[in-house]
C-alpha positions in Angstrom: 59.0 6.7 -62.2 58.2 7.4 -65.9 54.7 9.0 -66.2 53.7 6.7 -69.1 54.8 3.6 -67.2 52.9 4.8 -64.1 49.8 5.4 -66.2 50.1 1.9 -67.8 50.5 0.3 -64.4 47.5 2.2 -63.0 45.4 1.2 -66.0 46.4 -2.5 -65.6 45.6 -2.4 -61.9 42.2 -0.8 -62.6 41.4 -3.4 -65.2 42.4 -6.3 -62.9 40.3 -4.8 -60.1 37.2 -4.6 -62.3 37.7 -8.2 -63.5 38.0 -9.4 -59.9 34.9 -7.6 -58.9 32.9 -9.1 -61.8 34.2 -12.5 -60.9 33.2 -12.1 -57.3 29.8 -10.9 -58.3 29.3 -14.1 -60.4 30.8 -16.6 -57.9 29.1 -15.4 -54.7 25.6 -16.9 -54.6 24.6 -15.7 -51.1 22.2 -12.7 -51.4 23.0 -11.7 -47.8 26.7 -11.6 -48.5 26.3 -9.6 -51.7 24.0 -7.2 -49.9 26.6 -6.6 -47.2 29.4 -6.2 -49.8 27.2 -3.7 -51.7 26.8 -1.6 -48.6 30.5 -1.9 -48.0 31.2 -0.6 -51.5 28.8 2.4 -51.1 30.3 3.4 -47.8 33.8 2.8 -49.1 33.0 5.4 -51.8 31.6 7.8 -49.1 34.7 7.3 -47.0 36.9 7.9 -50.0 35.2 11.3 -50.6 35.9 12.3 -47.0 39.4 10.8 -47.1 40.5 12.8 -50.1 39.6 16.0 -48.3 41.8 15.0 -45.4 44.6 13.8 -47.6 44.8 16.7 -50.0 43.6 19.6 -47.9 44.3 18.3 -44.3 40.7 19.3 -43.3 38.2 17.3 -41.2 34.5 17.5 -42.2 31.7 16.6 -39.8 29.1 17.6 -42.4 29.7 15.4 -45.5 26.5 13.5 -44.8 24.8 16.6 -46.2 26.2 15.9 -49.6 25.3 12.2 -49.2 21.7 13.0 -48.5 21.2 16.1 -50.7 22.1 14.2 -53.9 19.6 11.4 -53.0 16.9 13.9 -52.0 17.4 15.8 -55.3 16.9 12.6 -57.3 13.9 11.5 -55.2 12.1 14.9 -55.4 12.8 15.5 -59.1 11.5 12.0 -60.0 8.4 12.7 -58.0 7.7 16.3 -59.1 9.0 16.4 -62.7 8.8 14.3 -65.9 12.5 14.6 -66.6 14.4 11.4 -67.6 16.0 9.7 -64.6 19.4 9.8 -66.2 19.3 13.6 -66.6 18.1 13.9 -63.0 21.1 11.9 -61.7 23.5 14.1 -63.8 21.8 17.3 -62.5 22.0 16.0 -58.9 25.7 15.3 -59.2 26.5 18.6 -60.9 24.3 20.7 -58.5 25.8 19.0 -55.4 29.4 19.6 -56.7 28.7 23.2 -57.6 27.1 23.8 -54.2 30.2 22.2 -52.5 32.5 24.4 -54.5 30.6 27.6 -53.6 30.4 26.6 -50.0 34.1 25.8 -50.0 35.0 29.3 -51.3 33.7 30.5 -47.9 34.7 27.9 -45.4 38.1 26.7 -46.6 39.5 30.0 -45.5 38.9 29.0 -41.9 41.5 26.7 -40.4 41.4 23.7 -38.1 38.6 23.1 -35.6 36.7 26.2 -36.8 36.4 24.5 -40.3 35.1 21.3 -38.8 32.5 23.2 -36.7 31.4 25.1 -39.8 30.9 21.9 -41.7 29.0 20.5 -38.7 26.7 23.5 -38.7 26.0 23.4 -42.4 25.3 19.6 -42.2 22.9 20.0 -39.3 21.2 22.9 -41.1 20.3 20.6 -44.0 19.3 17.9 -41.6 16.8 20.2 -40.0 15.5 21.4 -43.4 14.9 17.8 -44.5 13.2 17.1 -41.2 10.9 20.1 -41.3 10.0 20.2 -45.1 7.4 17.5 -44.9 5.7 18.5 -48.1 8.9 17.8 -50.1 10.9 15.3 -48.1 8.3 13.5 -46.1 9.9 14.7 -42.8 11.0 12.1 -40.4 9.2 9.4 -42.3 11.4 9.9 -45.4 10.5 9.4 -49.0 10.3 6.3 -51.2 12.1 6.8 -54.6 10.0 5.9 -57.6 12.7 4.7 -60.0 11.5 4.3 -63.7 11.2 0.8 -65.2 14.5 1.3 -67.2 17.7 3.2 -66.4 20.4 3.9 -69.0 18.5 1.5 -71.3 18.6 -1.4 -68.8 15.6 -2.7 -66.9 15.7 -1.4 -63.3 14.9 -4.8 -62.0 18.0 -6.2 -63.6 20.2 -3.4 -62.2 18.8 -4.2 -58.7 19.8 -7.9 -58.8 22.2 -8.6 -56.1 25.2 -9.4 -58.2 24.6 -6.5 -60.6 24.2 -3.7 -58.0 27.3 -5.1 -56.2 29.3 -5.0 -59.4 28.1 -1.4 -60.2 29.0 -0.1 -56.8 32.4 -1.7 -56.7 33.3 -0.8 -60.3 32.5 2.9 -59.6 34.6 2.7 -56.4 37.6 1.2 -58.4 37.3 3.8 -61.1 37.1 6.6 -58.5 40.2 5.3 -56.7 42.1 5.1 -60.0 41.1 8.7 -60.7 42.4 9.8 -57.3 45.7 8.0 -57.8 46.1 9.8 -61.1 45.2 13.1 -59.4 47.7 12.5 -56.6 50.6 12.2 -59.1 49.4 15.2 -61.2 50.6 18.7 -60.9 47.4 19.8 -59.3 47.7 17.0 -56.7 51.2 18.1 -55.8 50.1 21.7 -55.6 47.3 20.9 -53.2 49.6 18.9 -51.0 52.1 21.8 -51.0 49.2 24.1 -49.8 48.3 21.5 -47.2 51.8 21.3 -45.8 52.5 25.0 -45.7 49.9 27.4 -47.1 52.0 30.5 -46.2 55.0 29.3 -48.2 52.8 28.3 -51.1 51.4 31.9 -51.1 55.0 33.3 -51.2 55.7 31.4 -54.4 52.6 32.6 -56.1 50.0 29.8 -55.3 46.7 31.1 -54.1 45.3 28.4 -51.8 41.6 29.1 -51.8 40.7 27.9 -55.3 42.7 24.6 -55.2 41.3 23.9 -51.7 37.7 24.6 -53.0 38.2 22.3 -56.0 39.3 19.4 -53.7 36.3 20.1 -51.5 34.0 20.0 -54.5 35.6 16.8 -55.7 35.0 15.3 -52.3 31.4 16.5 -52.4 31.0 14.8 -55.9 32.3 11.5 -54.7 30.1 11.6 -51.6 27.1 12.6 -53.7 27.7 9.6 -56.0 27.7 7.3 -52.9 24.4 8.9 -51.8 22.7 8.2 -55.1 24.0 4.6 -55.1 22.6 4.2 -51.6 19.3 5.6 -52.6 19.1 3.4 -55.7 20.0 0.3 -53.6 17.4 0.9 -50.9 14.8 2.9 -52.9 14.4 5.2 -49.8 15.9 8.3 -48.3 15.3 9.9 -44.9 16.7 12.8 -42.9 18.8 10.3 -40.9 21.2 10.1 -43.9 22.1 13.8 -43.3 22.7 13.6 -39.6 26.2 14.5 -38.3 26.5 11.0 -36.7 26.7 9.6 -40.2 29.6 11.9 -41.0 31.2 10.9 -37.6 30.8 7.2 -38.4 32.4 7.6 -41.9 35.3 9.6 -40.2 35.9 6.5 -38.0 36.1 4.4 -41.1 38.6 6.8 -42.6 40.8 6.8 -39.5 40.7 3.0 -39.2 41.7 2.6 -42.8 44.2 5.4 -42.8 43.7 8.5 -44.9 47.3 9.0 -46.1 46.8 6.1 -48.5 44.2 6.8 -51.1 42.7 3.3 -50.7 42.9 3.5 -46.9 39.4 5.0 -46.3 37.8 2.4 -48.5 39.5 -0.4 -46.6 38.3 1.1 -43.3 34.8 1.3 -44.6 34.8 -2.3 -45.7 36.2 -3.5 -42.4 33.6 -1.4 -40.5 30.6 -2.7 -42.5 31.7 -6.3 -42.4 32.6 -6.1 -38.7 29.2 -4.5 -37.9 27.5 -7.6 -39.4 29.9 -10.2 -38.0 30.5 -8.8 -34.5 26.9 -7.6 -34.3 25.7 -11.2 -34.5 28.1 -12.1 -31.6 27.6 -9.1 -29.3 25.1 -6.4 -28.6 28.0 -4.1 -27.8 29.8 -4.4 -31.1 30.3 -0.6 -31.4 32.2 -0.7 -28.1 34.4 -3.4 -29.5 35.0 -1.4 -32.7 35.8 1.6 -30.5 38.5 -0.4 -28.8 39.9 -1.3 -32.2 39.9 2.3 -33.2 41.8 3.3 -30.1 44.4 0.6 -30.7 44.9 1.7 -34.3 45.3 5.4 -33.4 47.7 4.6 -30.6 49.9 2.0 -32.2 49.8 2.8 -36.0 50.9 5.8 -38.0 48.3 5.6 -40.6 45.6 3.1 -39.7 45.4 -0.4 -41.1 46.6 0.5 -44.6 49.7 2.1 -43.0 50.4 -1.0 -40.9 50.1 -3.2 -44.0 52.5 -1.0 -45.9 54.9 -1.1 -43.0 54.7 -4.9 -42.9 55.2 -5.1 -46.6 58.3 -2.9 -46.4 59.8 -5.0 -43.6 59.0 -8.2 -45.4 60.7 -6.9 -48.5 63.8 -5.9 -46.5 63.9 -9.3 -44.9 63.6 -11.1 -48.2 66.3 -8.9 -49.8 69.8 -10.4 -50.2 72.4 -9.3 -47.7 75.9 -8.4 -48.7 79.0 -9.1 -46.6 78.7 -5.8 -44.8 75.2 -6.7 -43.6 73.4 -4.2 -45.8 70.5 -5.1 -48.0 71.1 -4.8 -51.7 
């Protein structure tokens, strides 16, 4: 496919997605529904960050909740202890979390498989314990309320926190992130990282050093996760050590597996399904997590790539069924 045609199609899809989100934000009047969809958008961004690490590097992280929480704590503490503008603090938080992720990745991406997952778990729990014990900075187990200024990016904070506005912000950021990742996937860098993922030894033989590309993908994953953490902190006005616990990373991994990480949009789909199912099934049963666990087992056993893979397979079969058949019985 021609690169300019692909870019045009991606731009059009992105624009249409943003317009749909804006329309939904204006049409849905229920504050509860918008609140649930906002949470779904935040966790979809979180899951997208974890999913891109799996897709491009083939690595499983049990510690990404650390990036989710660190970015929010950085904002909360800086707002409390400094007189810096909130906009600058958000930027510093994103940059610092990304740089930390890159430096950390230079060490741990050299370790394969389960050992890598255990290292991310160890680092994640280290920051969880630091947040829990540093009461003078983080408030310990009680957490910390975030004192957002009256205006943010020139807009009253009260306006940004209106249900339809925060919903639109979260989902527009998610759509723009997905568009960026689609572009990255088709770029030379994206193809290089996939080559390293498939066979690092062969990539080394043709002159590709795997450490830096892997670390860059890890840093990108940390950046996306950090953005989700800041959005969550802005939406709730609160951050606690629970946000850094490994169980949060495990829950997001479930979302990624349910949605399917081989498709860029799969993790986001899995997150939306999880958050909506938690609200809907939770009202019907106290054992909703068990029901979701059964769904997870079914998806892993009977699909190649989660729900997104099943939908793609169904679309391909439908397309073949709809295609005209020539006298030899072959689809044209």
